[in-house]
LUMLUMDREN-2810 file (N, C-alpha, C; in Angstrom, 1 decimal):
<atoms>
<atom><aa>M</aa><ch>A</ch><at>N</at><xx>-11.9</xx><yy>94.5</yy><zz>37.0</zz></atom>
<atom><aa>M</aa><ch>A</ch><at>CA</at><xx>-12.2</xx><yy>94.6</yy><zz>38.0</zz></atom>
<atom><aa>M</aa><ch>A</ch><at>C</at><xx>-11.2</xx><yy>95.2</yy><zz>39.0</zz></atom>
<atom><aa>V</aa><ch>A</ch><at>N</at><xx>-11.6</xx><yy>96.2</yy><zz>39.8</zz></atom>
<atom><aa>V</aa><ch>A</ch><at>CA</at><xx>-10.7</xx><yy>96.9</yy><zz>40.7</zz></atom>
<atom><aa>V</aa><ch>A</ch><at>C</at><xx>-10.3</xx><yy>96.2</yy><zz>42.0</zz></atom>
<atom><aa>A</aa><ch>A</ch><at>N</at><xx>-9.3</xx><yy>96.4</yy><zz>42.6</zz></atom>
<atom><aa>A</aa><ch>A</ch><at>CA</at><xx>-8.6</xx><yy>95.9</yy><zz>43.6</zz></atom>
<atom><aa>A</aa><ch>A</ch><at>C</at><xx>-9.9</xx><yy>96.3</yy><zz>45.0</zz></atom>
<atom><aa>G</aa><ch>A</ch><at>N</at><xx>-10.6</xx><yy>97.2</yy><zz>44.9</zz></atom>
<atom><aa>G</aa><ch>A</ch><at>CA</at><xx>-11.5</xx><yy>97.5</yy><zz>46.0</zz></atom>
<atom><aa>G</aa><ch>A</ch><at>C</at><xx>-12.8</xx><yy>96.7</yy><zz>46.0</zz></atom>
<atom><aa>T</aa><ch>A</ch><at>N</at><xx>-13.4</xx><yy>96.4</yy><zz>44.6</zz></atom>
<atom><aa>T</aa><ch>A</ch><at>CA</at><xx>-14.4</xx><yy>95.6</yy><zz>44.5</zz></atom>
<atom><aa>T</aa><ch>A</ch><at>C</at><xx>-14.2</xx><yy>94.1</yy><zz>44.6</zz></atom>
<atom><aa>M</aa><ch>A</ch><at>N</at><xx>-13.0</xx><yy>93.6</yy><zz>44.3</zz></atom>
<atom><aa>M</aa><ch>A</ch><at>CA</at><xx>-12.6</xx><yy>92.5</yy><zz>44.5</zz></atom>
<atom><aa>M</aa><ch>A</ch><at>C</at><xx>-12.5</xx><yy>91.9</yy><zz>46.3</zz></atom>
<atom><aa>R</aa><ch>A</ch><at>N</at><xx>-12.1</xx><yy>93.2</yy><zz>47.3</zz></atom>
<atom><aa>R</aa><ch>A</ch><at>CA</at><xx>-12.0</xx><yy>92.9</yy><zz>48.6</zz></atom>
<atom><aa>R</aa><ch>A</ch><at>C</at><xx>-13.6</xx><yy>92.9</yy><zz>48.9</zz></atom>
<atom><aa>V</aa><ch>A</ch><at>N</at><xx>-14.3</xx><yy>93.6</yy><zz>48.3</zz></atom>
<atom><aa>V</aa><ch>A</ch><at>CA</at><xx>-16.1</xx><yy>93.4</yy><zz>48.7</zz></atom>
<atom><aa>V</aa><ch>A</ch><at>C</at><xx>-16.3</xx><yy>92.0</yy><zz>48.3</zz></atom>
<atom><aa>L</aa><ch>A</ch><at>N</at><xx>-16.1</xx><yy>91.4</yy><zz>47.2</zz></atom>
<atom><aa>L</aa><ch>A</ch><at>CA</at><xx>-16.6</xx><yy>90.4</yy><zz>46.9</zz></atom>
<atom><aa>L</aa><ch>A</ch><at>C</at><xx>-16.3</xx><yy>89.3</yy><zz>47.9</zz></atom>
<atom><aa>I</aa><ch>A</ch><at>N</at><xx>-14.7</xx><yy>89.2</yy><zz>48.2</zz></atom>
<atom><aa>I</aa><ch>A</ch><at>CA</at><xx>-14.1</xx><yy>88.4</yy><zz>49.2</zz></atom>
<atom><aa>I</aa><ch>A</ch><at>C</at><xx>-14.8</xx><yy>88.6</yy><zz>50.7</zz></atom>
<atom><aa>G</aa><ch>A</ch><at>N</at><xx>-15.0</xx><yy>89.8</yy><zz>51.0</zz></atom>
<atom><aa>G</aa><ch>A</ch><at>CA</at><xx>-15.7</xx><yy>89.9</yy><zz>52.1</zz></atom>
<atom><aa>G</aa><ch>A</ch><at>C</at><xx>-17.5</xx><yy>89.3</yy><zz>52.5</zz></atom>
<atom><aa>Y</aa><ch>A</ch><at>N</at><xx>-17.9</xx><yy>89.7</yy><zz>51.2</zz></atom>
<atom><aa>Y</aa><ch>A</ch><at>CA</at><xx>-19.3</xx><yy>89.0</yy><zz>51.0</zz></atom>
<atom><aa>Y</aa><ch>A</ch><at>C</at><xx>-19.3</xx><yy>87.5</yy><zz>51.2</zz></atom>
<atom><aa>A</aa><ch>A</ch><at>N</at><xx>-18.3</xx><yy>86.7</yy><zz>50.8</zz></atom>
<atom><aa>A</aa><ch>A</ch><at>CA</at><xx>-18.2</xx><yy>85.4</yy><zz>50.6</zz></atom>
<atom><aa>A</aa><ch>A</ch><at>C</at><xx>-18.0</xx><yy>84.7</yy><zz>52.1</zz></atom>
<atom><aa>S</aa><ch>A</ch><at>N</at><xx>-16.8</xx><yy>85.6</yy><zz>52.5</zz></atom>
<atom><aa>S</aa><ch>A</ch><at>CA</at><xx>-16.6</xx><yy>85.2</yy><zz>53.8</zz></atom>
<atom><aa>S</aa><ch>A</ch><at>C</at><xx>-17.6</xx><yy>85.4</yy><zz>55.1</zz></atom>
<atom><aa>R</aa><ch>A</ch><at>N</at><xx>-18.4</xx><yy>86.4</yy><zz>54.9</zz></atom>
<atom><aa>R</aa><ch>A</ch><at>CA</at><xx>-19.4</xx><yy>86.9</yy><zz>55.8</zz></atom>
<atom><aa>R</aa><ch>A</ch><at>C</at><xx>-20.4</xx><yy>85.4</yy><zz>55.9</zz></atom>
<atom><aa>F</aa><ch>A</ch><at>N</at><xx>-20.8</xx><yy>85.2</yy><zz>54.4</zz></atom>
<atom><aa>F</aa><ch>A</ch><at>CA</at><xx>-22.1</xx><yy>84.1</yy><zz>54.4</zz></atom>
<atom><aa>F</aa><ch>A</ch><at>C</at><xx>-21.3</xx><yy>83.0</yy><zz>54.4</zz></atom>
<atom><aa>G</aa><ch>A</ch><at>N</at><xx>-20.1</xx><yy>82.5</yy><zz>54.7</zz></atom>
<atom><aa>G</aa><ch>A</ch><at>CA</at><xx>-19.7</xx><yy>81.4</yy><zz>54.6</zz></atom>
<atom><aa>G</aa><ch>A</ch><at>C</at><xx>-20.0</xx><yy>80.3</yy><zz>53.1</zz></atom>
<atom><aa>S</aa><ch>A</ch><at>N</at><xx>-20.1</xx><yy>81.4</yy><zz>52.1</zz></atom>
<atom><aa>S</aa><ch>A</ch><at>CA</at><xx>-20.2</xx><yy>80.5</yy><zz>51.2</zz></atom>
<atom><aa>S</aa><ch>A</ch><at>C</at><xx>-19.1</xx><yy>81.3</yy><zz>49.9</zz></atom>
<atom><aa>T</aa><ch>A</ch><at>N</at><xx>-18.9</xx><yy>80.2</yy><zz>49.3</zz></atom>
<atom><aa>T</aa><ch>A</ch><at>CA</at><xx>-17.8</xx><yy>80.4</yy><zz>47.9</zz></atom>
<atom><aa>T</aa><ch>A</ch><at>C</at><xx>-18.7</xx><yy>80.2</yy><zz>46.6</zz></atom>
<atom><aa>R</aa><ch>A</ch><at>N</at><xx>-18.1</xx><yy>80.8</yy><zz>45.6</zz></atom>
<atom><aa>R</aa><ch>A</ch><at>CA</at><xx>-18.9</xx><yy>80.7</yy><zz>44.3</zz></atom>
<atom><aa>R</aa><ch>A</ch><at>C</at><xx>-17.6</xx><yy>80.8</yy><zz>43.2</zz></atom>
<atom><aa>D</aa><ch>A</ch><at>N</at><xx>-17.5</xx><yy>80.5</yy><zz>42.2</zz></atom>
<atom><aa>D</aa><ch>A</ch><at>CA</at><xx>-16.6</xx><yy>80.1</yy><zz>41.2</zz></atom>
<atom><aa>D</aa><ch>A</ch><at>C</at><xx>-17.0</xx><yy>81.6</yy><zz>40.2</zz></atom>
<atom><aa>I</aa><ch>A</ch><at>N</at><xx>-16.2</xx><yy>82.4</yy><zz>40.1</zz></atom>
<atom><aa>I</aa><ch>A</ch><at>CA</at><xx>-16.6</xx><yy>83.7</yy><zz>39.3</zz></atom>
<atom><aa>I</aa><ch>A</ch><at>C</at><xx>-15.2</xx><yy>83.8</yy><zz>38.2</zz></atom>
<atom><aa>A</aa><ch>A</ch><at>N</at><xx>-15.7</xx><yy>84.2</yy><zz>37.3</zz></atom>
<atom><aa>A</aa><ch>A</ch><at>CA</at><xx>-14.7</xx><yy>84.5</yy><zz>36.1</zz></atom>
<atom><aa>A</aa><ch>A</ch><at>C</at><xx>-14.1</xx><yy>85.8</yy><zz>36.1</zz></atom>
<atom><aa>M</aa><ch>A</ch><at>N</at><xx>-12.9</xx><yy>85.9</yy><zz>35.9</zz></atom>
<atom><aa>M</aa><ch>A</ch><at>CA</at><xx>-12.3</xx><yy>87.1</yy><zz>36.0</zz></atom>
<atom><aa>M</aa><ch>A</ch><at>C</at><xx>-10.9</xx><yy>87.1</yy><zz>34.9</zz></atom>
<atom><aa>R</aa><ch>A</ch><at>N</at><xx>-10.6</xx><yy>88.3</yy><zz>34.7</zz></atom>
<atom><aa>R</aa><ch>A</ch><at>CA</at><xx>-9.5</xx><yy>88.5</yy><zz>33.5</zz></atom>
<atom><aa>R</aa><ch>A</ch><at>C</at><xx>-8.5</xx><yy>88.9</yy><zz>34.8</zz></atom>
<atom><aa>V</aa><ch>A</ch><at>N</at><xx>-7.1</xx><yy>88.2</yy><zz>34.4</zz></atom>
<atom><aa>V</aa><ch>A</ch><at>CA</at><xx>-6.2</xx><yy>88.7</yy><zz>35.3</zz></atom>
<atom><aa>V</aa><ch>A</ch><at>C</at><xx>-4.7</xx><yy>88.9</yy><zz>34.3</zz></atom>
<atom><aa>I</aa><ch>A</ch><at>N</at><xx>-4.4</xx><yy>90.1</yy><zz>34.2</zz></atom>
<atom><aa>I</aa><ch>A</ch><at>CA</at><xx>-3.4</xx><yy>90.6</yy><zz>33.4</zz></atom>
<atom><aa>I</aa><ch>A</ch><at>C</at><xx>-2.1</xx><yy>90.3</yy><zz>34.4</zz></atom>
<atom><aa>L</aa><ch>A</ch><at>N</at><xx>-1.2</xx><yy>90.0</yy><zz>33.9</zz></atom>
<atom><aa>L</aa><ch>A</ch><at>CA</at><xx>0.3</xx><yy>89.9</yy><zz>34.5</zz></atom>
<atom><aa>L</aa><ch>A</ch><at>C</at><xx>0.9</xx><yy>90.7</yy><zz>33.8</zz></atom>
<atom><aa>L</aa><ch>A</ch><at>N</at><xx>1.8</xx><yy>91.7</yy><zz>34.1</zz></atom>
<atom><aa>L</aa><ch>A</ch><at>CA</at><xx>2.9</xx><yy>92.4</yy><zz>33.4</zz></atom>
<atom><aa>L</aa><ch>A</ch><at>C</at><xx>4.3</xx><yy>92.2</yy><zz>34.0</zz></atom>
<atom><aa>Y</aa><ch>A</ch><at>N</at><xx>5.0</xx><yy>91.8</yy><zz>33.3</zz></atom>
<atom><aa>Y</aa><ch>A</ch><at>CA</at><xx>6.6</xx><yy>91.5</yy><zz>33.6</zz></atom>
<atom><aa>Y</aa><ch>A</ch><at>C</at><xx>7.5</xx><yy>92.4</yy><zz>33.1</zz></atom>
<atom><aa>I</aa><ch>A</ch><at>N</at><xx>8.1</xx><yy>93.3</yy><zz>33.4</zz></atom>
<atom><aa>I</aa><ch>A</ch><at>CA</at><xx>9.1</xx><yy>94.4</yy><zz>33.2</zz></atom>
<atom><aa>I</aa><ch>A</ch><at>C</at><xx>10.5</xx><yy>94.3</yy><zz>33.5</zz></atom>
<atom><aa>T</aa><ch>A</ch><at>N</at><xx>11.3</xx><yy>94.3</yy><zz>32.9</zz></atom>
<atom><aa>T</aa><ch>A</ch><at>CA</at><xx>12.8</xx><yy>94.7</yy><zz>33.4</zz></atom>
<atom><aa>T</aa><ch>A</ch><at>C</at><xx>13.2</xx><yy>95.8</yy><zz>33.4</zz></atom>
<atom><aa>A</aa><ch>A</ch><at>N</at><xx>12.5</xx><yy>96.8</yy><zz>32.4</zz></atom>
<atom><aa>A</aa><ch>A</ch><at>CA</at><xx>13.2</xx><yy>98.3</yy><zz>32.6</zz></atom>
<atom><aa>A</aa><ch>A</ch><at>C</at><xx>12.1</xx><yy>99.0</yy><zz>32.4</zz></atom>
<atom><aa>V</aa><ch>A</ch><at>N</at><xx>12.4</xx><yy>100.4</yy><zz>32.9</zz></atom>
<atom><aa>V</aa><ch>A</ch><at>CA</at><xx>11.2</xx><yy>101.1</yy><zz>32.9</zz></atom>
<atom><aa>V</aa><ch>A</ch><at>C</at><xx>12.0</xx><yy>102.9</yy><zz>32.9</zz></atom>
<atom><aa>V</aa><ch>A</ch><at>N</at><xx>11.0</xx><yy>103.6</yy><zz>32.2</zz></atom>
<atom><aa>V</aa><ch>A</ch><at>CA</at><xx>11.3</xx><yy>105.2</yy><zz>32.0</zz></atom>
<atom><aa>V</aa><ch>A</ch><at>C</at><xx>10.8</xx><yy>105.6</yy><zz>33.0</zz></atom>
<atom><aa>M</aa><ch>A</ch><at>N</at><xx>11.3</xx><yy>106.3</yy><zz>34.1</zz></atom>
<atom><aa>M</aa><ch>A</ch><at>CA</at><xx>10.8</xx><yy>107.2</yy><zz>35.1</zz></atom>
<atom><aa>M</aa><ch>A</ch><at>C</at><xx>10.2</xx><yy>108.6</yy><zz>34.2</zz></atom>
<atom><aa>P</aa><ch>A</ch><at>N</at><xx>9.0</xx><yy>109.0</yy><zz>34.8</zz></atom>
<atom><aa>P</aa><ch>A</ch><at>CA</at><xx>8.3</xx><yy>110.2</yy><zz>33.7</zz></atom>
<atom><aa>P</aa><ch>A</ch><at>C</at><xx>8.9</xx><yy>111.2</yy><zz>34.5</zz></atom>
<atom><aa>E</aa><ch>A</ch><at>N</at><xx>9.2</xx><yy>111.4</yy><zz>35.4</zz></atom>
<atom><aa>E</aa><ch>A</ch><at>CA</at><xx>9.8</xx><yy>112.4</yy><zz>36.4</zz></atom>
<atom><aa>E</aa><ch>A</ch><at>C</at><xx>11.0</xx><yy>113.0</yy><zz>35.7</zz></atom>
<atom><aa>D</aa><ch>A</ch><at>N</at><xx>12.1</xx><yy>112.3</yy><zz>35.3</zz></atom>
<atom><aa>D</aa><ch>A</ch><at>CA</at><xx>13.4</xx><yy>112.8</yy><zz>34.6</zz></atom>
<atom><aa>D</aa><ch>A</ch><at>C</at><xx>14.0</xx><yy>112.0</yy><zz>33.4</zz></atom>
<atom><aa>G</aa><ch>A</ch><at>N</at><xx>12.9</xx><yy>111.0</yy><zz>32.9</zz></atom>
<atom><aa>G</aa><ch>A</ch><at>CA</at><xx>13.4</xx><yy>110.2</yy><zz>31.8</zz></atom>
<atom><aa>G</aa><ch>A</ch><at>C</at><xx>14.4</xx><yy>109.3</yy><zz>31.8</zz></atom>
<atom><aa>S</aa><ch>A</ch><at>N</at><xx>14.9</xx><yy>109.0</yy><zz>33.2</zz></atom>
<atom><aa>S</aa><ch>A</ch><at>CA</at><xx>16.0</xx><yy>108.0</yy><zz>33.7</zz></atom>
<atom><aa>S</aa><ch>A</ch><at>C</at><xx>15.3</xx><yy>106.5</yy><zz>33.4</zz></atom>
<atom><aa>I</aa><ch>A</ch><at>N</at><xx>16.5</xx><yy>105.8</yy><zz>32.7</zz></atom>
<atom><aa>I</aa><ch>A</ch><at>CA</at><xx>15.8</xx><yy>104.3</yy><zz>32.5</zz></atom>
<atom><aa>I</aa><ch>A</ch><at>C</at><xx>16.3</xx><yy>103.4</yy><zz>33.9</zz></atom>
<atom><aa>H</aa><ch>A</ch><at>N</at><xx>15.4</xx><yy>102.7</yy><zz>34.5</zz></atom>
<atom><aa>H</aa><ch>A</ch><at>CA</at><xx>15.6</xx><yy>101.8</yy><zz>35.7</zz></atom>
<atom><aa>H</aa><ch>A</ch><at>C</at><xx>15.7</xx><yy>100.3</yy><zz>35.2</zz></atom>
<atom><aa>F</aa><ch>A</ch><at>N</at><xx>16.8</xx><yy>99.4</yy><zz>35.5</zz></atom>
<atom><aa>F</aa><ch>A</ch><at>CA</at><xx>16.4</xx><yy>98.3</yy><zz>35.1</zz></atom>
<atom><aa>F</aa><ch>A</ch><at>C</at><xx>16.5</xx><yy>97.0</yy><zz>36.4</zz></atom>
<atom><aa>A</aa><ch>A</ch><at>N</at><xx>15.6</xx><yy>96.4</yy><zz>36.2</zz></atom>
<atom><aa>A</aa><ch>A</ch><at>CA</at><xx>15.6</xx><yy>95.3</yy><zz>37.2</zz></atom>
<atom><aa>A</aa><ch>A</ch><at>C</at><xx>16.2</xx><yy>94.1</yy><zz>36.9</zz></atom>
<atom><aa>E</aa><ch>A</ch><at>N</at><xx>16.4</xx><yy>93.1</yy><zz>37.6</zz></atom>
<atom><aa>E</aa><ch>A</ch><at>CA</at><xx>16.9</xx><yy>91.6</yy><zz>37.5</zz></atom>
<atom><aa>E</aa><ch>A</ch><at>C</at><xx>16.0</xx><yy>91.0</yy><zz>36.6</zz></atom>
<atom><aa>D</aa><ch>A</ch><at>N</at><xx>16.4</xx><yy>90.5</yy><zz>35.6</zz></atom>
<atom><aa>D</aa><ch>A</ch><at>CA</at><xx>15.6</xx><yy>89.3</yy><zz>34.9</zz></atom>
<atom><aa>D</aa><ch>A</ch><at>C</at><xx>15.3</xx><yy>88.2</yy><zz>35.4</zz></atom>
<atom><aa>I</aa><ch>A</ch><at>N</at><xx>14.9</xx><yy>88.0</yy><zz>36.5</zz></atom>
<atom><aa>I</aa><ch>A</ch><at>CA</at><xx>14.7</xx><yy>86.8</yy><zz>37.2</zz></atom>
<atom><aa>I</aa><ch>A</ch><at>C</at><xx>14.2</xx><yy>85.5</yy><zz>36.4</zz></atom>
<atom><aa>Y</aa><ch>A</ch><at>N</at><xx>13.3</xx><yy>86.0</yy><zz>35.4</zz></atom>
<atom><aa>Y</aa><ch>A</ch><at>CA</at><xx>12.4</xx><yy>84.5</yy><zz>34.6</zz></atom>
<atom><aa>Y</aa><ch>A</ch><at>C</at><xx>13.3</xx><yy>84.4</yy><zz>33.1</zz></atom>
<atom><aa>D</aa><ch>A</ch><at>N</at><xx>14.5</xx><yy>85.4</yy><zz>33.1</zz></atom>
<atom><aa>D</aa><ch>A</ch><at>CA</at><xx>15.5</xx><yy>85.0</yy><zz>32.0</zz></atom>
<atom><aa>D</aa><ch>A</ch><at>C</at><xx>14.6</xx><yy>85.4</yy><zz>30.6</zz></atom>
<atom><aa>H</aa><ch>A</ch><at>N</at><xx>13.7</xx><yy>85.8</yy><zz>30.6</zz></atom>
<atom><aa>H</aa><ch>A</ch><at>CA</at><xx>12.9</xx><yy>86.5</yy><zz>29.3</zz></atom>
<atom><aa>H</aa><ch>A</ch><at>C</at><xx>13.7</xx><yy>87.3</yy><zz>28.4</zz></atom>
<atom><aa>D</aa><ch>A</ch><at>N</at><xx>14.5</xx><yy>88.2</yy><zz>29.0</zz></atom>
<atom><aa>D</aa><ch>A</ch><at>CA</at><xx>15.4</xx><yy>89.0</yy><zz>28.3</zz></atom>
<atom><aa>D</aa><ch>A</ch><at>C</at><xx>16.5</xx><yy>88.6</yy><zz>27.4</zz></atom>
<atom><aa>T</aa><ch>A</ch><at>N</at><xx>16.9</xx><yy>86.8</yy><zz>27.4</zz></atom>
<atom><aa>T</aa><ch>A</ch><at>CA</at><xx>17.7</xx><yy>86.7</yy><zz>26.6</zz></atom>
<atom><aa>T</aa><ch>A</ch><at>C</at><xx>16.9</xx><yy>86.0</yy><zz>25.6</zz></atom>
<atom><aa>R</aa><ch>A</ch><at>N</at><xx>15.7</xx><yy>85.7</yy><zz>25.8</zz></atom>
<atom><aa>R</aa><ch>A</ch><at>CA</at><xx>15.0</xx><yy>85.2</yy><zz>24.5</zz></atom>
<atom><aa>R</aa><ch>A</ch><at>C</at><xx>14.4</xx><yy>86.1</yy><zz>23.7</zz></atom>
<atom><aa>L</aa><ch>A</ch><at>N</at><xx>14.2</xx><yy>87.4</yy><zz>24.0</zz></atom>
<atom><aa>L</aa><ch>A</ch><at>CA</at><xx>13.8</xx><yy>88.7</yy><zz>23.8</zz></atom>
<atom><aa>L</aa><ch>A</ch><at>C</at><xx>14.8</xx><yy>89.3</yy><zz>22.6</zz></atom>
<atom><aa>D</aa><ch>A</ch><at>N</at><xx>16.1</xx><yy>89.0</yy><zz>23.4</zz></atom>
<atom><aa>D</aa><ch>A</ch><at>CA</at><xx>17.3</xx><yy>89.4</yy><zz>22.7</zz></atom>
<atom><aa>D</aa><ch>A</ch><at>C</at><xx>17.6</xx><yy>88.8</yy><zz>21.3</zz></atom>
<atom><aa>G</aa><ch>A</ch><at>N</at><xx>17.6</xx><yy>87.6</yy><zz>21.3</zz></atom>
<atom><aa>G</aa><ch>A</ch><at>CA</at><xx>17.7</xx><yy>86.3</yy><zz>20.4</zz></atom>
<atom><aa>G</aa><ch>A</ch><at>C</at><xx>16.7</xx><yy>86.5</yy><zz>19.4</zz></atom>
<atom><aa>A</aa><ch>A</ch><at>N</at><xx>15.5</xx><yy>86.9</yy><zz>19.7</zz></atom>
<atom><aa>A</aa><ch>A</ch><at>CA</at><xx>14.2</xx><yy>87.2</yy><zz>18.6</zz></atom>
<atom><aa>A</aa><ch>A</ch><at>C</at><xx>14.6</xx><yy>88.7</yy><zz>17.8</zz></atom>
<atom><aa>L</aa><ch>A</ch><at>N</at><xx>15.0</xx><yy>89.4</yy><zz>18.6</zz></atom>
<atom><aa>L</aa><ch>A</ch><at>CA</at><xx>15.2</xx><yy>90.8</yy><zz>18.0</zz></atom>
<atom><aa>L</aa><ch>A</ch><at>C</at><xx>16.3</xx><yy>90.7</yy><zz>17.2</zz></atom>
<atom><aa>E</aa><ch>A</ch><at>N</at><xx>17.4</xx><yy>90.0</yy><zz>17.1</zz></atom>
<atom><aa>E</aa><ch>A</ch><at>CA</at><xx>18.5</xx><yy>89.9</yy><zz>16.5</zz></atom>
<atom><aa>E</aa><ch>A</ch><at>C</at><xx>18.4</xx><yy>89.3</yy><zz>14.9</zz></atom>
<atom><aa>L</aa><ch>A</ch><at>N</at><xx>17.3</xx><yy>88.3</yy><zz>15.0</zz></atom>
<atom><aa>L</aa><ch>A</ch><at>CA</at><xx>16.5</xx><yy>87.7</yy><zz>14.0</zz></atom>
<atom><aa>L</aa><ch>A</ch><at>C</at><xx>15.9</xx><yy>88.7</yy><zz>13.0</zz></atom>
<atom><aa>R</aa><ch>A</ch><at>N</at><xx>15.2</xx><yy>89.8</yy><zz>13.4</zz></atom>
<atom><aa>R</aa><ch>A</ch><at>CA</at><xx>14.7</xx><yy>90.6</yy><zz>12.5</zz></atom>
<atom><aa>R</aa><ch>A</ch><at>C</at><xx>15.5</xx><yy>91.6</yy><zz>11.6</zz></atom>
<atom><aa>E</aa><ch>A</ch><at>N</at><xx>15.1</xx><yy>91.8</yy><zz>10.7</zz></atom>
<atom><aa>E</aa><ch>A</ch><at>CA</at><xx>15.5</xx><yy>92.8</yy><zz>10.0</zz></atom>
<atom><aa>E</aa><ch>A</ch><at>C</at><xx>15.5</xx><yy>94.2</yy><zz>10.3</zz></atom>
<atom><aa>M</aa><ch>A</ch><at>N</at><xx>16.8</xx><yy>94.7</yy><zz>10.1</zz></atom>
<atom><aa>M</aa><ch>A</ch><at>CA</at><xx>16.1</xx><yy>96.3</yy><zz>10.6</zz></atom>
<atom><aa>M</aa><ch>A</ch><at>C</at><xx>15.9</xx><yy>97.1</yy><zz>9.4</zz></atom>
<atom><aa>P</aa><ch>A</ch><at>N</at><xx>15.0</xx><yy>97.9</yy><zz>9.6</zz></atom>
<atom><aa>P</aa><ch>A</ch><at>CA</at><xx>13.9</xx><yy>98.8</yy><zz>8.4</zz></atom>
<atom><aa>P</aa><ch>A</ch><at>C</at><xx>15.1</xx><yy>99.5</yy><zz>7.9</zz></atom>
<atom><aa>K</aa><ch>A</ch><at>N</at><xx>15.2</xx><yy>99.8</yy><zz>6.8</zz></atom>
<atom><aa>K</aa><ch>A</ch><at>CA</at><xx>16.0</xx><yy>100.8</yy><zz>6.0</zz></atom>
<atom><aa>K</aa><ch>A</ch><at>C</at><xx>15.8</xx><yy>102.0</yy><zz>5.8</zz></atom>
</atoms>
């Protein structure tokens, strides 16, 4: 569901004073590094949830391909 559709649904509910439960899919994306398409540079953000530490540990346990 796009953001515009969500605004319409919220507006409709508030106009008529009713609410209803709706099922919607929510996708959260947490990234701490991104490659900029303009120049290929890499930008890093602070890992406020400390997921990178767990990821680093998991990657160290993997066997490197030969």
